[in-house]
MARMARLO-188629 format. One record per atom (N, C-alpha, C): x, z, y; residue in one letter; atom name. Coordinates in nm, 4 decimals. Atoms other than C-alpha are relative to their C-alpha. Layout:
% MARMARLO-188629
         c1         c3         c2   resn   name
          X          Z          Y      A     CA
...
% end
This chain:
% MARMARLO-188629
         c1         c3         c2   resn   name
     0.0592     0.1975     0.0649      M      N
    14.5602    10.2258    10.9015      M     CA
     0.0160     0.0574    -0.2060      M      C
     0.0502    -0.0022     0.1612      L      N
    14.4729    10.2139    10.5313      L     CA
     0.1221    -0.0745    -0.0122      L      C
    -0.0449     0.0344     0.0427      A      N
    14.6875    10.0842    10.3287      A     CA
     0.0631    -0.1610    -0.0322      A      C
     0.0090     0.1812    -0.0273      N      N
    14.5828     9.6833    10.3283      N     CA
    -0.0376    -0.0114     0.1094      N      C
     0.0930     0.0601    -0.1090      E      N
    14.4442     9.7137    10.6780      E     CA
     0.1078    -0.0306     0.1223      E      C
    -0.1152     0.1104    -0.0797      Q      N
    14.6483     9.4697    10.9283      Q     CA
    -0.0804    -0.0089     0.1586      Q      C
     0.0108     0.0455    -0.1741      V      N
    14.6079     9.4592    11.3336      V     CA
    -0.0789    -0.1276    -0.0340      V      C
     0.0018     0.1586    -0.0250      I      N
    14.4247     9.1692    11.4213      I     CA
     0.0570    -0.0158     0.1211      I      C
     0.0307     0.0004    -0.1403      L      N
    14.3835     9.2324    11.7875      L     CA
     0.0438     0.1095     0.0802      L      C
    -0.0549    -0.0702    -0.0987      K      N
    14.5216     9.4565    12.0142      K     CA
    -0.0321    -0.0265     0.1147      K      C
     0.1366     0.0434    -0.1178      V      N
    14.2741     9.4279    12.3184      V     CA
     0.1024     0.0007     0.1219      V      C
    -0.0141    -0.0880    -0.1659      R      N
    14.4405     9.4396    12.7010      R     CA
    -0.0806     0.0248     0.0997      R      C
     0.1343    -0.0710    -0.0866      R      N
    14.3033     9.6006    12.9771      R     CA
     0.0700    -0.0726     0.1105      R      C
    -0.0492     0.0126    -0.1721      N      N
    14.2764     9.5069    13.3257      N     CA
     0.0712     0.1014     0.0791      N      C
    -0.0544    -0.1584    -0.0922      P      N
    14.5058     9.6858    13.5479      P     CA
    -0.0951     0.0564     0.0845      P      C
     0.0815    -0.0888    -0.1561      L      N
    14.2285     9.7806    13.7806      L     CA
    -0.0807     0.0910    -0.0585      L      C
     0.0657    -0.0970     0.0240      Y      N
    14.1152    10.0117    13.5346      Y     CA
     0.0878     0.1359     0.0565      Y      C
    -0.0956    -0.1193    -0.1140      L      N
    14.4164    10.2197    13.7623      L     CA
    -0.0968     0.0260     0.0434      L      C
     0.0862     0.0058    -0.1478      T      N
    14.1604    10.1684    14.0449      T     CA
    -0.0901     0.1452     0.0240      T      C
     0.0232    -0.1073     0.0010      R      N
    14.0026    10.5018    13.9992      R     CA
     0.0682     0.1017     0.0633      R      C
    -0.1173    -0.0740    -0.0091      G      N
    14.2929    10.7159    13.9653      G     CA
     0.0858    -0.0473     0.1378      G      C
    -0.0636     0.0340    -0.1588      T      N
    14.4659    10.5376    14.2684      T     CA
    -0.0789     0.0680     0.1414      T      C
     0.0306    -0.0247    -0.1359      V      N
    14.1625    10.6124    14.5169      V     CA
    -0.0078     0.1713    -0.0133      V      C
    -0.0424    -0.1121     0.0134      D      N
    14.1968    10.9737    14.3679      D     CA
     0.1117     0.0842     0.0472      D      C
    -0.1848     0.0086    -0.0025      L      N
    14.5907    10.9218    14.4522      L     CA
    -0.0296     0.0081     0.1634      L      C
    -0.0193     0.0358    -0.1091      V      N
    14.5064    10.8002    14.8060      V     CA
    -0.1220     0.1341     0.1183      V      C
     0.1194    -0.0715    -0.0488      L      N
    14.2044    11.0746    14.8963      L     CA
     0.1061     0.1500     0.0035      L      C
    -0.1251    -0.0922     0.0589      A      N
    14.4583    11.3629    14.7635      A     CA
     0.1092     0.0033     0.1129      A      C
    -0.1188     0.0944    -0.1250      G      N
    14.7269    11.2030    15.0187      G     CA
    -0.0761     0.0323     0.2168      G      C
     0.1101     0.0243    -0.1239      V      N
    14.4480    11.1888    15.3083      V     CA
    -0.0370     0.1428     0.0688      V      C
     0.0055    -0.2043    -0.0048      F      N
    14.3069    11.5825    15.2607      F     CA
     0.1635     0.0285     0.0270      F      C
    -0.1395    -0.0463     0.0167      Y      N
    14.7064    11.6406    15.2157      Y     CA
     0.0310     0.0109     0.1879      Y      C
    -0.0134     0.0612    -0.1169      S      N
    14.7665    11.4794    15.5711      S     CA
    -0.1122     0.0730     0.1035      S      C
     0.1055    -0.1164    -0.0998      L      N
    14.4346    11.6909    15.7225      L     CA
     0.0637     0.1079     0.0232      L      C
    -0.0227    -0.1191    -0.0498      Y      N
    14.5923    11.9877    15.6244      Y     CA
     0.1556     0.0125     0.0796      Y      C
    -0.0688    -0.0151    -0.1049      R      N
    14.9319    11.9274    15.7704      R     CA
     0.0145     0.0292     0.1208      R      C
     0.0210     0.0106    -0.1942      S      N
    14.7970    11.8409    16.1018      S     CA
    -0.0478     0.1367     0.0302      S      C
     0.0944    -0.0981    -0.0467      A      N
    14.5604    12.1752    16.1071      A     CA
     0.0936     0.1238    -0.0247      A      C
    -0.1421    -0.0924     0.0281      I      N
    14.8572    12.4180    16.0256      I     CA
     0.0840    -0.0681     0.1282      I      C
    -0.0574     0.0408    -0.0767      S      N
    14.9950    12.2368    16.2856      S     CA
    -0.0313     0.0946     0.1466      S      C
     0.0020    -0.1077    -0.1686      G      N
    15.0984    12.3964    16.6484      G     CA
    -0.1833    -0.0038     0.0399      G      C
     0.1439     0.0172    -0.0576      V      N
    14.7201    12.2173    16.7934      V     CA
    -0.0886    -0.0691    -0.1285      V      C
     0.0642     0.0969     0.1401      P      N
    14.4681    12.1529    16.4702      P     CA
    -0.0214    -0.1472     0.0670      P      C
     0.0520     0.1853    -0.0619      F      N
    14.3582    11.7833    16.4874      F     CA
    -0.1244    -0.0029     0.0565      F      C
     0.1345    -0.0045    -0.0173      W      N
    14.0012    11.8912    16.5900      W     CA
    -0.0123     0.0252     0.1237      W      C
     0.0783    -0.0471    -0.2275      D      N
    14.0813    12.0658    16.9817      D     CA
    -0.0275    -0.1291     0.0446      D      C
     0.0719     0.1758    -0.0617      E      N
    14.0395    11.6781    17.0426      E     CA
    -0.1055    -0.0891    -0.0124      E      C
     0.1628     0.0702     0.0665      W      N
    13.7295    11.5863    16.8916      W     CA
    -0.0999     0.0689     0.1625      W      C
     0.1181    -0.0218    -0.0649      R      N
    13.4027    11.5737    17.1610      R     CA
    -0.0796     0.1827    -0.0532      R      C
     0.1102    -0.0899     0.0561      L      N
    13.2267    11.8044    16.9447      L     CA
     0.0648     0.1323    -0.0058      L      C
    -0.0475    -0.1374    -0.0382      I      N
    13.4959    12.0999    16.9728      I     CA
    -0.0381     0.0205     0.1423      I      C
     0.0260    -0.0044    -0.1688      G      N
    13.4572    12.0441    17.3533      G     CA
    -0.1232     0.1162     0.0428      G      C
     0.1351    -0.0391    -0.0192      L      N
    13.1178    12.1423    17.3109      L     CA
    -0.0796     0.1079    -0.0121      L      C
     0.0099    -0.1147     0.1316      Y      N
    13.1098    12.4061    17.0511      Y     CA
     0.0446     0.1422     0.1052      Y      C
    -0.0877    -0.0662    -0.1322      R      N
    13.3911    12.5878    17.3467      R     CA
    -0.0901     0.0448     0.0685      R      C
     0.1108     0.0229    -0.0690      N      N
    13.1223    12.5136    17.5842      N     CA
    -0.0906     0.1360    -0.0150      N      C
     0.0973    -0.0859    -0.0259      M      N
    12.8334    12.6994    17.4690      M     CA
     0.0596     0.1421    -0.0652      M      C
    -0.0675    -0.1397     0.0415      M      N
    13.0884    12.9950    17.3167      M     CA
    -0.0061     0.0623     0.1517      M      C
    -0.0709    -0.1106    -0.1628      M      N
    13.2060    13.1002    17.6966      M     CA
    -0.1732    -0.0161     0.0634      M      C
     0.1664    -0.0102    -0.0278      E      N
    12.8043    13.0157    17.7707      E     CA
    -0.0600     0.1346    -0.0329      E      C
     0.1016    -0.1082     0.0702      F      N
    12.6587    13.2798    17.5490      F     CA
     0.0740     0.1553     0.0155      F      C
    -0.0401    -0.1020     0.0081      F      N
    12.9404    13.5127    17.4763      F     CA
     0.1037     0.0113     0.0865      F      C
    -0.0892     0.0026    -0.0649      D      N
    13.1985    13.4673    17.7440      D     CA
     0.1506    -0.0113    -0.0387      D      C
    -0.0670     0.0450     0.0210      Q      N
    13.4224    13.3992    17.5102      Q     CA
    -0.0077    -0.0988    -0.1128      Q      C
     0.0038     0.1353     0.1248      V      N
    13.5555    13.1229    17.2711      V     CA
     0.0699     0.0621    -0.1467      V      C
    -0.0602     0.0063     0.1117      Y      N
    13.5995    13.1670    16.9288      Y     CA
     0.0494    -0.1143    -0.0679      Y      C
    -0.0891     0.1535     0.0333      A      N
    13.8488    12.9506    16.7863      A     CA
    -0.0722    -0.0012    -0.1583      A      C
     0.0557     0.0310     0.0518      I      N
    13.7798    12.7618    16.4627      I     CA
     0.1683     0.0730    -0.0918      I      C
    -0.1404    -0.0734     0.0861      P      N
    14.0764    12.9379    16.2406      P     CA
     0.0647    -0.1417    -0.0873      P      C
    -0.0933     0.0961     0.1001      A      N
    14.3218    12.6550    16.1115      A     CA
     0.0651     0.0506    -0.0881      A      C
    -0.0956    -0.0178     0.1227      T      N
    14.5224    12.8300    15.8631      T     CA
    -0.1428     0.0557    -0.1137      T      C
     0.1226     0.0113     0.0388      W      N
    14.1538    12.8938    15.7054      W     CA
    -0.0551    -0.1091    -0.0454      W      C
     0.0410     0.1273     0.0070      T      N
    14.0636    12.5575    15.7560      T     CA
     0.0723    -0.0843    -0.0643      T      C
    -0.1309     0.1143     0.0884      G      N
    14.4411    12.3948    15.6627      G     CA
    -0.0237     0.0786    -0.1612      G      C
    -0.0020    -0.0686     0.1033      M      N
    14.3809    12.6178    15.3234      M     CA
    -0.1111    -0.1179    -0.0822      M      C
     0.0821     0.0658     0.0731      A      N
    14.0514    12.4611    15.1988      A     CA
     0.0129    -0.1218     0.0034      A      C
    -0.0863     0.1520    -0.0213      L      N
    14.1772    12.1074    15.3155      L     CA
     0.0977    -0.0354    -0.1192      L      C
    -0.0697     0.0169     0.0745      L      N
    14.4532    12.1570    15.0711      L     CA
    -0.0744     0.0443    -0.1574      L      C
     0.0384    -0.0023     0.1642      L      N
    14.2629    12.2988    14.7763      L     CA
    -0.0358    -0.1613    -0.0773      L      C
     0.0696     0.1340     0.0487      I      N
    14.0523    11.9643    14.8238      I     CA
     0.0995    -0.0973    -0.0420      I      C
    -0.0835     0.1341     0.0355      G      N
    14.3492    11.7738    14.8249      G     CA
     0.0646     0.0280    -0.1641      G      C
    -0.0623    -0.0258     0.1870      L      N
    14.4928    11.9544    14.4761      L     CA
    -0.1296    -0.0806    -0.0451      L      C
     0.1219     0.0883     0.1224      Y      N
    14.1246    11.8458    14.3325      Y     CA
     0.0628    -0.0886    -0.0505      Y      C
     0.0045     0.1114     0.0245      F      N
    14.1546    11.5131    14.4019      F     CA
     0.1425    -0.0377    -0.0696      F      C
    -0.1630     0.0179     0.0716      L      N
    14.5707    11.5209    14.3022      L     CA
    -0.0354     0.0448    -0.1967      L      C
     0.0485    -0.0223     0.1561      L      N
    14.4791    11.6812    13.9200      L     CA
    -0.0981    -0.0940    -0.0858      L      C
     0.0793     0.0799     0.0368      K      N
    14.1955    11.4629    13.8960      K     CA
     0.0582    -0.1046    -0.0347      K      C
    -0.0528     0.1461    -0.0038      C      N
    14.4151    11.1455    13.9656      C     CA
     0.1215     0.0075    -0.1486      C      C
    -0.1351     0.0357     0.1490      V      N
    14.6841    11.2700    13.6939      V     CA
    -0.1090     0.0002    -0.1224      V      C
     0.0906    -0.0174     0.1227      R      N
    14.3936    11.3496    13.4552      R     CA
    -0.0717    -0.1463    -0.0269      R      C
     0.0775     0.1516    -0.0109      R      N
    14.2333    10.9625    13.5232      R     CA
     0.1138    -0.0630    -0.0578      R      C
    -0.1909     0.0995     0.0533      Y      N
    14.6328    10.7945    13.5072      Y     CA
     0.0541     0.0583    -0.1902      Y      C
    -0.0128    -0.0046     0.1176      L      N
    14.6642    10.9689    13.1685      L     CA
    -0.0902     0.0098    -0.0856      L      C
     0.0713     0.0551     0.0655      H      N
    14.3474    10.9220    13.0269      H     CA
     0.0169    -0.1327    -0.0396      H      C
    -0.0104     0.1339     0.0673      Q      N
    14.3466    10.5797    13.0855      Q     CA
     0.1209    -0.0863    -0.0562      Q      C
    -0.0837     0.1244     0.0803      L      N
    14.6906    10.4723    13.0152      L     CA
     0.0391     0.0634    -0.1213      L      C
     0.0376    -0.0009     0.1741      S      N
    14.6727    10.6669    12.6856      S     CA
    -0.1399    -0.0593    -0.0760      S      C
     0.1859     0.0977     0.0621      T      N
    14.2959    10.4688    12.6064      T     CA
     0.0843    -0.1584    -0.0674      T      C
     0.0177     0.1355     0.0923      A      N
    14.3847    10.2226    12.3402      A     CA
    -0.0743    -0.0994    -0.1545      A      C
     0.1113     0.0757     0.0814      Y      N
    14.1434     9.9658    12.2032      Y     CA
     0.0929    -0.1102    -0.1092      Y      C
    -0.1066     0.1131     0.1449      Q      N
    14.2446     9.7846    11.8276      Q     CA
    -0.0887    -0.0712    -0.0960      Q      C
     0.1121     0.0209     0.0918      F      N
    14.0455     9.5658    11.6269      F     CA
     0.0920    -0.0598    -0.1464      F      C
    -0.1058     0.0477     0.1064      T      N
    14.1973     9.5086    11.2254      T     CA
    -0.1453    -0.0477    -0.0520      T      C
     0.0836     0.0732     0.0788      N      N
    14.0450     9.3763    10.9545      N     CA
    -0.0722     0.0576    -0.0956      N      C
     0.0946    -0.0815     0.0408      A      N
    13.8646     9.6282    10.8771      A     CA
    -0.0838     0.0974     0.0002      A      C
     0.0907    -0.1710    -0.0254      R      N
    13.7219     9.8697    11.1491      R     CA
     0.0168    -0.0738     0.1532      R      C
    -0.0469     0.0555    -0.1502      V      N
    13.7592     9.8054    11.5369      V     CA
     0.0003     0.2461     0.0463      V      C
    -0.0274    -0.1403    -0.0368      M      N
    13.8985    10.1483    11.7092      M     CA
     0.0088     0.0350     0.1341      M      C
    -0.0762    -0.0844    -0.1490      K      N
    13.9776    10.3570    12.0500      K     CA
     0.0211     0.0706    -0.0236      K      C
    -0.0857    -0.0955     0.0272      R      N
    14.1962    10.5671    12.0335      R     CA
     0.0686     0.0529     0.2196      R      C
    -0.0517    -0.0514    -0.1206      S      N
    14.2859    10.7990    12.3639      S     CA
     0.0404     0.1448    -0.0282      S      C
    -0.0151    -0.1039     0.0146      G      N
    14.4331    11.1089    12.4428      G     CA
     0.2194     0.0145    -0.0209      G      C
    -0.1898     0.0325    -0.0045      V      N
    14.8237    11.2047    12.5354      V     CA
     0.0390     0.2161    -0.1175      V      C
    -0.0225    -0.1011     0.1300      L      N
    14.8185    11.5841    12.3168      L     CA
    -0.0886     0.0212    -0.1164      L      C
     0.0469     0.0477     0.1194      G      N
    14.5464    11.5442    12.1333      G     CA
    -0.0825    -0.1297     0.0360      G      C
     0.0332     0.1116     0.0312      V      N
    14.4016    11.2491    12.0007      V     CA
    -0.1386    -0.0010    -0.0402      V      C
     0.0693     0.0892    -0.0012      A      N
    14.0839    11.1024    12.0338      A     CA
    -0.0449    -0.1108    -0.0990      A      C
     0.0174     0.1480     0.0215      T      N
    13.9831    10.8357    11.8213      T     CA
    -0.2068    -0.0157    -0.0438      T      C
     0.1320     0.0455     0.0750      Q      N
    13.6081    10.6540    11.7857      Q     CA
     0.0100    -0.1266    -0.0645      Q      C
    -0.0123     0.0919     0.0687      E      N
    13.5975    10.4095    11.5109      E     CA
    -0.1300    -0.0699    -0.0342      E      C
     0.0697     0.0631     0.0282      L      N
    13.3807    10.1511    11.3507      L     CA
     0.0243    -0.0602    -0.1176      L      C
    -0.0347     0.0774     0.1307      L      N
    13.3461    10.0103    11.0076      L     CA
    -0.0262    -0.1913     0.0338      L      C
     0.0636     0.1481    -0.0120      L      N
    13.3141     9.5918    11.0491      L     CA
    -0.1425     0.0152    -0.0804      L      C
     0.1993     0.0291     0.0410      R      N
    13.0101     9.6277    10.8005      R     CA
    -0.0783     0.1047     0.0523      R      C
     0.1872    -0.1007    -0.0674      S      N
    12.7827     9.8674    10.9634      S     CA
     0.0286    -0.0346     0.1572      S      C
    -0.0209     0.1107    -0.1119      I      N
    12.8626     9.6686    11.3220      I     CA
    -0.1151    -0.0641    -0.0522      I      C
     0.1366     0.0723    -0.0115      D      N
    12.4837     9.5600    11.3926      D     CA
     0.0558    -0.1125     0.1106      D      C
     0.0021     0.1184    -0.0598      G      N
    12.5741     9.3292    11.7035      G     CA
     0.1601     0.0683     0.1471      G      C
    -0.1018     0.0211    -0.0823      V      N
    12.8451     9.2850    11.9853      V     CA
    -0.0627    -0.0785     0.1507      V      C
     0.0730     0.0269    -0.1279      S      N
    12.7391     9.2857    12.3750      S     CA
     0.0620     0.0226     0.0904      S      C
    -0.1011    -0.0448    -0.0117      R      N
    12.9215     9.2468    12.6173      R     CA
    -0.0876     0.0267     0.1868      R      C
     0.1382    -0.0370    -0.0772      Q      N
    12.8237     9.3812    13.0291      Q     CA
     0.1675    -0.0184     0.1279      Q      C
    -0.0781     0.0534    -0.0607      Q      N
    13.0048     9.1764    13.3497      Q     CA
    -0.0052    -0.0142     0.1596      Q      C
     0.0505     0.0435    -0.1319      S      N
    12.9638     9.2171    13.6865      S     CA
     0.0684    -0.0554     0.0666      S      C
    -0.0775     0.1777    -0.0980      L      N
    13.0397     8.9735    14.0099      L     CA
     0.1387     0.0446     0.0527      L      C
    -0.1716    -0.0453    -0.0449      L      N
    13.3966     9.1776    14.0695      L     CA
     0.0540    -0.0168    -0.0977      L      C
    -0.0740    -0.0065     0.1437      G      N
    13.4443     9.1792    13.7052      G     CA
     0.0224    -0.1553    -0.0521      G      C
     0.0296     0.1545    -0.0068      R      N
    13.3536     8.7866    13.6688      R     CA
     0.1190    -0.0458     0.1056      R      C
    -0.0649     0.0175    -0.1553      L      N
    13.5653     8.7324    14.0008      L     CA
     0.1741     0.0479    -0.0554      L      C
    -0.1045    -0.0698    -0.0088      L      N
    13.8606     8.9579    13.8772      L     CA
     0.0114    -0.0097    -0.1795      L      C
     0.0002     0.0289     0.1031      G      N
    13.8333     8.8562    13.5110      G     CA
     0.0360     0.1344    -0.1624      G      C
    -0.0544    -0.2076     0.1200      Y      N
    13.7994     9.2398    13.3108      Y     CA
    -0.1353    -0.0241    -0.0312      Y      C
     0.1683    -0.0559     0.0664      G      N
    13.4338     9.3395    13.1223      G     CA
    -0.0011     0.1264    -0.0455      G      C
     0.0075    -0.0693     0.0900      T      N
    13.2920     9.5443    12.9548      T     CA
    -0.0615    -0.0232    -0.1695      T      C
     0.0778     0.0347     0.0855      L      N
    13.2221     9.5100    12.5622      L     CA
    -0.0668     0.1258    -0.0788      L      C
     0.0758    -0.0849     0.0821      K      N
    12.9766     9.6887    12.3489      K     CA
    -0.0667    -0.0220    -0.1064      K      C
     0.0225     0.0229     0.1447      I      N
    12.9926     9.7408    11.9945      I     CA
    -0.0953     0.0559    -0.0394      I      C
     0.0967    -0.0573     0.0695      A      N
    12.7137     9.8616    11.8388      A     CA
     0.0077     0.0273    -0.1326      A      C
    -0.0388    -0.0625     0.1406      G      N
    12.7129    10.0599    11.5198      G     CA
    -0.1847    -0.0073    -0.0711      G      C
     0.1226    -0.0227     0.0805      R      N
    12.4398    10.1453    11.2744      R     CA
    -0.0442     0.1536     0.0460      R      C
     0.0469    -0.1516    -0.0740      G      N
    12.2382    10.4092    11.4355      G     CA
    -0.0070     0.0152     0.1473      G      C
     0.0298     0.0092    -0.1081      S      N
    12.2443    10.5333    11.7437      S     CA
     0.1805    -0.0550     0.1081      S      C
    -0.1385    -0.0061     0.0237      E      N
    12.6614    10.4865    11.7133      E     CA
     0.0538    -0.1369     0.1042      E      C
    -0.0211     0.1122    -0.1462      V      N
    12.7680    10.2664    12.0337      V     CA
     0.1626     0.0124     0.0112      V      C
    -0.1890     0.0673    -0.0609      L      N
    13.1987    10.1722    12.1003      L     CA
    -0.0175    -0.0767     0.1423      L      C
     0.0054     0.0894    -0.1220      E      N
    13.2348    10.0759    12.4675      E     CA
     0.1700     0.0189     0.0084      E      C
    -0.1549     0.0059    -0.0290      W      N
    13.5808     9.9359    12.5565      W     CA
     0.0027    -0.0318     0.1131      W      C
     0.0181     0.0242    -0.1600      H      N
    13.6026     9.9032    12.9358      H     CA
     0.1284    -0.0448     0.0151      H      C
    -0.1320     0.0813    -0.0504      Y      N
    13.8007     9.6843    13.1398      Y     CA
     0.0967    -0.0881    -0.0841      Y      C
    -0.0770     0.0710     0.0879      V      N
    13.8605     9.4322    12.8969      V     CA
     0.0596    -0.1064     0.0465      V      C
    -0.0066     0.1367    -0.0706      S      N
    14.0548     9.0920    13.0015      S     CA
    -0.0466    -0.0845    -0.0719      S      C
     0.0456     0.0405     0.0327      D      N
    13.9701     8.8210    12.8751      D     CA
    -0.1039     0.0045    -0.1104      D      C
     0.1058    -0.0682     0.0771      L      N
    13.6361     8.9416    12.7638      L     CA
    -0.0414    -0.1186    -0.0699      L      C
     0.0693     0.0821     0.1058      D      N
    13.4311     8.6030    12.5878      D     CA
     0.1439    -0.0118    -0.1062      D      C
    -0.0586     0.0331     0.1216      A      N
    13.7529     8.5602    12.3800      A     CA
     0.0318     0.0689    -0.0972      A      C
     0.0361    -0.1342     0.0959      V      N
    13.7692     8.8924    12.2360      V     CA
    -0.1378     0.0026    -0.0543      V      C
     0.1429     0.0294     0.0349      K      N
    13.3890     8.8749    12.1691      K     CA
     0.0193    -0.0987    -0.0887      K      C
    -0.0235     0.0809     0.1245      E      N
    13.4774     8.5748    11.9823      E     CA
     0.0186     0.0129    -0.1347      E      C
    -0.0120    -0.0764     0.1376      T      N
    13.6878     8.7085    11.7887      T     CA
    -0.0706     0.0553    -0.0792      T      C
     0.1201    -0.0892     0.1435      L      N
    13.4774     8.9808    11.6493      L     CA
    -0.0919    -0.0503    -0.0467      L      C
     0.1443     0.0667     0.0725      E      N
    13.1697     8.7804    11.6039      E     CA
     0.0844    -0.0733    -0.1013      E      C
    -0.0369     0.1293     0.0529      K      N
    13.3507     8.5152    11.4286      K     CA
     0.0360     0.1064    -0.1517      K      C
    -0.0463    -0.1389     0.1277      R      N
    13.5248     8.8374    11.2123      R     CA
    -0.1275     0.0170    -0.1464      R      C
     0.1461    -0.0742     0.0500      L      N
    13.1811     9.0043    11.1360      L     CA
    -0.0527    -0.0616    -0.0898      L      C
     0.0167     0.1553     0.0643      L      N
    13.0599     8.6081    11.0509      L     CA
     0.0414    -0.0042    -0.1272      L      C
    -0.0325     0.0234     0.0849      A      N
    13.2680     8.5711    10.8409      A     CA
     0.0195     0.0958    -0.1097      A      C
     0.0533    -0.1070     0.0857      R      N
    13.2493     8.9461    10.6755      R     CA
    -0.1280     0.0012    -0.0406      R      C
     0.1001    -0.0560     0.0772      S      N
    12.8924     8.9312    10.6441      S     CA
    -0.0549    -0.1391    -0.0890      S      C
     0.0367     0.0381     0.0878      S      N
    12.8955     8.6057    10.4761      S     CA
     0.0627    -0.0322    -0.1720      S      C
    -0.1421    -0.0479     0.1645      R      N
    13.1156     8.7117    10.1598      R     CA
    -0.1075     0.1444    -0.0195      R      C
     0.0860    -0.0826     0.0182      I      N
    12.8463     8.9962    10.1789      I     CA
    -0.1068    -0.0333    -0.0983      I      C
     0.1118     0.0379     0.0376      P      N
    12.5811     8.9720     9.8521      P     CA
    -0.1076     0.0614     0.0625      P      C
     0.1175    -0.1015    -0.0124      T      N
    12.2599     8.9721     9.9350      T     CA
    -0.1238    -0.0487    -0.1069      T      C
     0.0296    -0.0200     0.0799      L      N
    11.9575     8.9652     9.7818      L     CA
    -0.0304    -0.2130    -0.1013      L      C
     0.0806     0.1369     0.0634      E      N
    11.8574     8.5976     9.7331      E     CA
     0.1464    -0.0904    -0.0425      E      C
    -0.0903     0.0904     0.0683      T      N
    12.2634     8.4807     9.6249      T     CA
     0.0092     0.0603    -0.1095      T      C
     0.0281    -0.1167     0.1643      S      N
    12.2580     8.7581     9.3407      S     CA
    -0.0735    -0.0424    -0.0374      S      C
     0.0642     0.0540     0.0844      A      N
    11.9262     8.5826     9.2249      A     CA
    -0.0144    -0.0923    -0.0523      A      C
     0.0283     0.1352     0.1057      D      N
    12.0397     8.2421     9.2132      D     CA
     0.0946     0.0042    -0.1142      D      C
    -0.1166    -0.0069     0.1344      S      N
    12.3410     8.3670     8.9834      S     CA
    -0.0608     0.0248    -0.1160      S      C
% end
């Protein structure tokens, strides 16, 4: 941060930003439990009606039943579970390390644990602020704030709690800053 720069607002995020990682964690648990059941003495699919039809068809055409290999199926389920577990860890780390700040000179989005990525917009280069809020977001009190800069630069803050207050604070600061910038009319008067 600059020498004369002060943090005006650290934006709070709604705890629901962790839901996608939690869904991945639950899916990893489901696939792990299916893996454990697949490598047990009797695989979980032995009781399914479709497997019974498969066995009858195999006996009818080939005079013997080809079993569905439980260890290979179990390993495939384990790999799928590990994929969701790693995805969960990545999402949790990304979401927990993301922070939104609003200073007297710029707005920032910072994320990363080992490598840090920063997106910044100077206040003088901000063209507009808009908000997006779904029905669930309105009910639970969160939303997305989109801060448009010059050109195609857009800074998005997701899962912002108290969205209206944050937007109002940002707009007040932008209006106060724009009233101090000299324009052609004010420079012609002097």
